[in-house]
C-alpha positions in Angstrom: -2.9 -3.5 -6.3 -4.6 -0.6 -8.0 -3.1 2.8 -9.8 -3.6 4.7 -6.7 -2.2 7.7 -6.6 0.9 8.5 -4.5 1.1 9.9 -1.3 3.1 11.3 1.6 4.9 8.1 2.5 8.9 8.3 2.5 9.4 7.6 -0.7 8.1 10.5 -2.0 5.6 13.1 -2.2 1.7 13.6 -3.6 1.6 14.0 -7.5 -0.9 16.9 -8.0 -4.2 16.8 -10.3 -4.6 13.2 -9.9 -8.3 12.0 -11.2 -8.7 9.4 -8.8 -11.8 8.0 -10.2 -10.1 7.1 -13.5 -6.9 5.4 -12.2 -7.5 1.3 -14.1 -6.5 -1.3 -11.9 -3.9 -3.7 -11.5 -5.6 -7.1 -10.5 -8.8 -8.8 -12.1 -12.1 -7.8 -11.3 -13.5 -9.7 -8.9 -17.5 -8.6 -11.1 -19.4 -7.7 -8.4 -20.7 -4.6 -6.9 -20.8 -3.2 -3.5 -22.7 -0.3 -1.9 -20.7 2.3 -0.5 -22.1 2.9 2.6 -21.8 -0.9 4.5 -23.1 -1.9 7.7 -21.1 -5.3 8.7 -18.1 -5.1 10.7 -14.9 -6.8 11.3 -14.5 -7.8 14.5 -10.5 -9.7 13.5 -8.5 -9.7 10.9 -9.5 -6.6 9.0 -6.3 -6.2 7.2 -4.6 -9.8 5.9 -1.7 -8.5 3.4 -0.2 -4.7 2.6 1.6 -4.0 -0.2 3.8 -1.1 -0.9 4.3 0.3 -4.4 6.9 2.4 -4.9 5.8 4.6 -7.3 8.2 6.1 -10.0 8.3 8.6 -12.6 7.5 6.2 -16.1 10.7 7.7 -17.9 12.5 6.5 -14.8 10.7 3.1 -14.8 13.5 0.8 -15.7 16.2 2.5 -13.5 14.1 2.3 -10.6 12.9 -1.3 -11.2 16.0 -2.8 -11.6 17.6 -0.8 -8.2 15.0 -2.3 -5.8 14.9 -5.9 -7.8 18.9 -6.0 -6.4 18.4 -4.5 -2.7 15.3 -6.8 -2.3 17.4 -9.7 -3.6 14.1 -10.2 -6.2 13.3 -10.4 -9.9 11.0 -8.3 -11.7 7.8 -9.6 -13.1 6.5 -8.7 -16.9 5.3 -5.2 -16.8 1.4 -4.9 -17.3 -0.9 -2.0 -17.5 -1.8 0.0 -20.1 1.7 2.2 -20.3 3.1 -1.2 -19.0 3.1 0.7 -15.3 3.0 -1.7 -13.5 5.6 -4.6 -12.2 5.9 -7.2 -8.8 9.0 -7.8 -7.1 8.9 -11.6 -6.9 11.2 -13.0 -3.9 13.0 -15.9 -4.2 10.5 -17.5 -2.2 7.5 -16.2 0.2 4.9 -14.0 -1.2 5.3 -11.2 -2.7 4.3 -7.4 -0.8 6.5 -5.2 -3.0 5.1 -3.2 -6.6 6.4 -0.4 -8.7 4.2 1.4 -10.7 4.8 4.1 -13.1 3.2 7.3 -12.7 3.3 10.8 -14.8 5.0 13.1 -12.1 8.0 13.0 -9.6 6.4 9.8 -7.8 6.2 8.8 -4.1 4.4 5.9 -2.2 1.4 4.3 -1.3 -0.2 1.3 0.4 -2.8 -1.5 -0.9 -4.6 -3.0 2.3 -5.9 -6.4 1.4 -8.7 -7.1 3.3 -11.0 -10.1 4.1 -14.4 -8.4 3.0 -13.7 -4.8 0.8 -17.4 -3.3 2.1 -17.5 -3.9 5.6 -13.7 -2.1 5.4 -14.8 0.9 3.6 -17.5 1.0 7.1 -14.7 0.6 9.5 -12.1 2.9 8.1 -15.1 5.2 7.7 -15.5 5.0 11.1 -12.6 5.6 12.4 -12.1 8.8 10.3 -11.0 8.0 7.2 -12.8 9.2 3.5 -13.8 7.5 0.3 -11.5 9.1 -2.2 -12.8 6.9 -5.6 -15.0 3.8 -5.4 -14.6 0.8 -7.6 -16.5 -2.5 -8.1 -14.3 -4.2 -6.0 -11.5 -2.0 -4.4 -11.3 1.4 -3.1 -9.1 4.6 -3.1 -9.2 6.1 0.3 -7.9 8.8 2.1 -7.1 9.3 6.3 -8.4 11.2 8.8 -4.7 12.8 7.9 -4.7 12.8 4.1 -2.7 9.6 3.7 -3.6 7.7 0.6 -4.2 4.6 0.6 -5.9 1.1 -1.2 -8.5 -1.4 0.3 -8.5 -4.2 -2.1 -9.9 -8.0 -1.8 -7.3 -10.2 0.1 -5.8 -12.9 -2.6 -4.1 -15.4 -0.2 -0.4 -14.1 0.6 0.6 -15.2 4.1 4.0 -15.8 3.7 7.1 -13.0 4.6 10.1 -13.0 2.1 13.2 -14.3 3.4 16.1 -12.3 4.5 18.6 -11.4 2.1 22.0 -12.1 3.0 24.4 -9.9 1.8 28.8 -10.5 1.2 29.6 -8.9 4.3 27.8 -11.2 6.7 24.6 -9.2 7.1 21.1 -9.3 6.3 18.3 -6.6 5.5 14.7 -6.9 4.6 12.5 -4.4 2.8 9.4 -4.3 5.1 8.7 -0.5 6.0 7.0 2.5 4.6 7.3 5.5 6.5 4.0 7.9 6.8 5.6 10.9 7.2 3.0 13.9 8.7 3.3 17.2 9.8 3.9 18.0 13.4 0.2 19.1 13.5 -1.7 16.0 12.4 0.2 13.5 13.7 -1.6 12.4 16.8 -4.8 12.3 14.6 -3.0 10.3 12.2 -1.4 8.0 14.7 -4.8 7.6 16.2 -6.4 6.5 13.0 -3.8 4.0 11.5 -3.8 2.5 15.6 -8.1 2.5 15.3 -8.0 0.6 11.4 -5.3 -2.0 12.1 -5.8 -3.1 15.8 -2.3 -1.4 16.5 -0.5 -4.4 14.7 2.1 -3.7 12.5 1.7 0.1 12.1 3.3 3.5 13.4 3.5 6.8 12.5 6.6 9.1 12.5 6.0 12.6 13.6 8.4 15.0 16.0 10.6 12.2 17.2 8.8 8.6 16.9 10.2 5.6 14.5 7.8 4.8 11.9 7.0 1.3 10.1 3.9 0.0 8.3 5.3 -3.5 7.1 4.1 -5.0 3.9 3.2 -8.4 5.3 0.4 -10.3 7.2 -0.5 -9.0 10.2 -1.6 -11.8 11.3 -0.5 -15.3 11.6 
C-alpha cells in the first residue's frame, strides 16, 4: 500500500488540503518507469487483490490498531514509515488485506487495487472515467468519475482469503467489505464506473437504497 489520501468510504470522510503528490510509499519501489498514457489493454484479471486501508488520526493510531486487531482476530505488524504511520493486520492464515494508516486529520478509508500491469490499469481506468491525481514510478493515486480516491499498485501475489473469526457465542464473521458512500446525484455515475473497472466482480456502491461492498480479497480465484 501507499500513503494514499483517505476518502469518502464508510470508515470516514476526506482530509482537506492533502498534497497528494507528496505522500510517501508503503512498499518497496520496483524501480521502473511507466508512461502516464498507456496504450495496452487488460482483458482479464485486471484487479488481482484489494487492500482496505483504515485511515486514523496519528494521535489515536495505537488505539485504533488494537481495536481492529481484536475484532478481526489478527496480529498488528511492526509499525513502519517515516512517522510510524503504517501497520498491516496479519491474519492467522491466508493473506492480509487490511492495513491501518496514520493521518494528520480526521481519517477515513481508501482502497488499494493491486493489478498485473499498472500502466495498462491506468489506461483502463481512464477509459471508464478516472483521472490520475498523482503518478509515481510504480503506482498511482487515482480519482473515480464520482470523486472516490483510490490507488493502483502492482500485484504482489496475494490470493488466499483470511479465515472467518469464530466468536464465543458460536457466531462467525469476517471484515471483508468497505462501503463507498456517494451522494444520490452521483450514484449512477459512480456505480457505472466501478462496474466497468472491476468487470462487475465484488463491487457495489451504496446510493439511495442499495447495499454495498468492496471486498478486500482476490477478485478471481
